[in-house]
C-alpha positions as CSV (number, residue, x, y, z in Angstrom):
1,M,-25.4,-45.6,17.9
2,S,-23.1,-43.4,16.3
3,L,-24.0,-40.8,14.1
4,A,-20.4,-40.1,12.7
5,T,-19.9,-40.2,9.0
6,P,-17.5,-43.2,8.2
7,R,-14.1,-42.0,7.0
8,W,-14.6,-43.9,3.6
9,L,-17.8,-41.8,3.0
10,S,-16.3,-38.3,3.9
11,A,-13.5,-39.6,1.5
12,L,-16.4,-40.2,-1.4
13,L,-18.3,-37.0,-0.7
14,L,-15.2,-34.3,-0.1
15,P,-14.3,-33.9,-4.0
16,L,-18.4,-33.5,-4.9
17,A,-18.2,-30.9,-2.0
18,L,-15.2,-28.6,-3.5
19,P,-16.7,-27.2,-6.3
20,A,-19.7,-26.1,-4.1
21,L,-17.1,-24.3,-1.6
22,A,-15.1,-22.9,-4.5
23,A,-18.1,-21.2,-5.6
24,R,-18.7,-19.3,-2.4
25,A,-15.0,-18.0,-2.6
26,P,-14.9,-13.9,-3.7
27,V,-13.8,-13.6,-7.4
28,Y,-12.0,-10.4,-8.1
29,G,-11.1,-8.8,-11.4
30,P,-7.0,-8.2,-12.5
31,E,-7.3,-4.7,-10.5
32,L,-8.9,-6.3,-7.7
33,Q,-12.4,-5.4,-8.9
34,G,-15.1,-6.1,-6.4
35,F,-12.9,-5.9,-3.7
36,D,-13.8,-3.5,-1.1
37,Y,-11.4,-0.9,0.3
38,P,-11.5,0.6,3.4
39,Y,-11.7,4.1,2.2
40,P,-12.7,5.8,-1.3
41,L,-10.8,4.2,-3.9
42,Q,-9.5,6.5,-6.9
43,H,-7.5,6.5,-10.1
44,F,-5.0,8.7,-11.4
45,S,-4.0,8.3,-14.9
46,F,-0.7,9.0,-16.7
47,V,1.8,7.6,-19.2
48,S,5.1,5.6,-17.9
49,Q,7.4,3.8,-20.0
50,G,5.5,4.9,-23.2
51,Q,2.1,3.4,-21.6
52,A,-1.1,4.4,-20.4
53,L,-1.5,3.3,-16.7
54,Q,-3.4,3.9,-14.0
55,M,-2.4,4.1,-10.3
56,G,-5.1,3.3,-7.8
57,Y,-4.8,5.3,-4.6
58,M,-7.0,6.3,-1.3
59,D,-6.6,10.2,-0.3
60,V,-8.0,10.1,3.2
61,P,-8.4,13.7,4.7
62,P,-8.0,14.5,8.4
63,Q,-10.8,13.3,10.7
64,S,-9.7,15.5,13.5
65,P,-8.5,19.2,13.3
66,A,-5.8,19.2,10.4
67,N,-2.3,19.4,11.4
68,G,-1.4,20.7,7.9
69,R,0.6,17.4,7.4
70,S,0.7,15.0,4.5
71,L,1.9,11.3,5.3
72,V,2.3,8.8,2.1
73,L,2.0,5.0,3.2
74,M,3.9,2.8,1.1
75,H,3.0,-1.1,0.7
76,G,5.5,-3.5,0.3
77,K,5.8,-6.3,-1.8
78,N,2.7,-8.5,-2.4
79,F,0.5,-6.1,-0.2
80,C,-1.9,-3.6,-1.1
81,G,-2.8,0.0,0.3
82,A,-5.7,-1.5,1.8
83,T,-3.5,-3.2,4.3
84,W,-2.7,0.1,6.1
85,E,-6.5,0.2,7.2
86,G,-5.8,0.7,10.8
87,S,-3.1,3.0,10.3
88,I,-5.0,5.5,8.3
89,K,-7.5,5.5,10.9
90,A,-5.4,6.4,13.2
91,L,-3.3,9.1,11.5
92,S,-6.2,10.7,10.1
93,A,-7.6,10.7,13.5
94,A,-4.2,12.5,14.4
95,G,-4.9,15.1,11.9
96,Y,-2.9,13.8,9.0
97,R,-3.8,13.7,5.3
98,V,-2.9,10.1,4.6
99,I,-2.2,9.5,0.9
100,V,-1.9,5.6,0.4
101,P,-1.1,4.7,-3.6
102,D,-0.9,0.9,-4.8
103,Q,1.8,0.9,-6.9
104,I,2.1,0.1,-10.8
105,G,2.4,-3.7,-10.9
106,F,0.2,-4.2,-7.3
107,C,-3.4,-4.5,-6.4
108,T,-5.8,-1.6,-8.3
109,S,-3.0,-0.4,-10.5
110,S,-2.1,-1.4,-14.0
111,K,-0.5,-4.5,-14.7
112,P,2.1,-3.8,-17.3
113,E,3.1,-7.2,-19.3
114,H,6.7,-5.3,-20.1
115,Y,7.5,-2.5,-17.6
116,Q,10.7,-2.2,-15.7
117,Y,10.2,-2.1,-12.2
118,S,12.5,0.0,-10.5
119,F,12.9,2.2,-7.4
120,Q,13.3,5.1,-9.4
121,Q,10.0,4.4,-11.4
122,L,8.0,3.8,-8.5
123,A,9.1,7.1,-6.8
124,Q,8.8,9.1,-10.1
125,N,5.0,7.5,-10.4
126,T,4.1,8.6,-6.8
127,H,6.0,11.8,-7.5
128,Q,3.4,12.7,-10.1
129,L,0.5,11.3,-8.1
130,L,1.5,14.1,-5.5
131,A,2.0,16.5,-7.7
132,K,-1.4,16.2,-9.3
133,L,-2.8,16.5,-5.7
134,G,-1.1,19.2,-5.0
135,V,1.3,17.9,-2.4
136,S,4.6,20.0,-1.9
137,Q,5.4,18.4,1.0
138,A,5.0,15.2,2.7
139,S,6.4,12.3,4.8
140,L,6.7,9.0,3.9
141,L,6.3,5.5,5.8
142,G,6.6,2.4,4.3
143,I,7.9,-1.2,4.5
144,P,10.5,-2.8,1.9
145,P,10.9,-3.3,-0.4
146,V,8.7,-0.5,-2.0
147,A,9.6,1.8,0.4
148,C,13.4,1.4,-0.1
149,W,13.3,4.1,-2.7
150,P,13.1,7.4,-0.3
151,P,16.7,7.8,-0.4
152,A,16.8,8.8,-3.9
153,T,13.5,10.3,-3.6
154,P,14.4,14.4,-3.6
155,C,15.9,13.8,-6.6
156,N,14.2,15.4,-9.5
157,T,11.2,16.6,-8.2
158,P,10.1,19.7,-6.4
159,I,7.9,18.0,-3.7
160,R,9.9,18.1,-0.5
161,Y,10.1,15.3,2.0
162,G,10.2,15.1,5.4
163,N,11.1,12.2,7.6
164,W,11.4,8.6,5.5
165,P,10.6,6.1,8.4
166,W,10.3,2.6,7.4
167,S,10.3,-0.7,9.2
168,T,11.9,-4.1,8.6
169,P,11.0,-7.4,10.5
170,S,14.2,-7.8,11.9
171,A,14.3,-4.3,13.2
172,W,11.2,-5.4,15.3
173,K,13.1,-7.9,16.8
174,T,15.7,-5.1,18.4
175,G,13.0,-3.0,20.0
176,K,13.7,-0.1,17.6
177,P,11.4,-0.9,14.6
178,W,11.5,2.6,12.5
179,A,14.8,3.6,10.8
180,C,15.2,7.0,9.1
181,P,18.2,7.1,6.5
182,G,20.6,9.7,7.4
183,A,19.3,10.6,10.9
184,A,21.7,9.4,13.8
185,S,18.9,8.2,15.9
186,T,15.5,6.4,15.1
187,S,12.8,8.9,13.8
188,G,9.9,6.7,16.3
189,T,6.3,6.8,14.7
190,S,6.6,10.9,14.3
191,A,6.5,12.0,11.1
192,S,7.0,15.9,9.8
């Protein structure tokens, strides 16, 4: 005698089980309230385009002797700063101060209804965050499209930026995953 449930009974019971399964799924607020970030989450309040906004970010100090360098990790579209967890751990262990913002419109940051999302605006918001944190020099690392703003980054800011490595899926296929605008060769994983 088989103890298997007849298919027709499974089909009948499945709709009854779905609400119970959905009740177990985590529910997060519009700015990921309730989602645990891998490092302490802070918020930077500022005004942009006439609106009071908040940018969520992680500022992770070096976990080994500090090398004096700051590295800003930029998430791509539809990602959060939390996706950098493994990189943050490795870089802070290597002596870097690692700053990881959630850009406006993403994850733990404000999501204004009417906002001009341009690379220049995202760069300006990040400059303001870094200035508030007292960072005068940093290297940037990111994945497109959010990381595509580095070529315009030095404009109109007192913050000095070192290397601008970023990666693209097609670059990984070539075996040279890192690119640095304006550089004759790839920059590898080093940052200045």
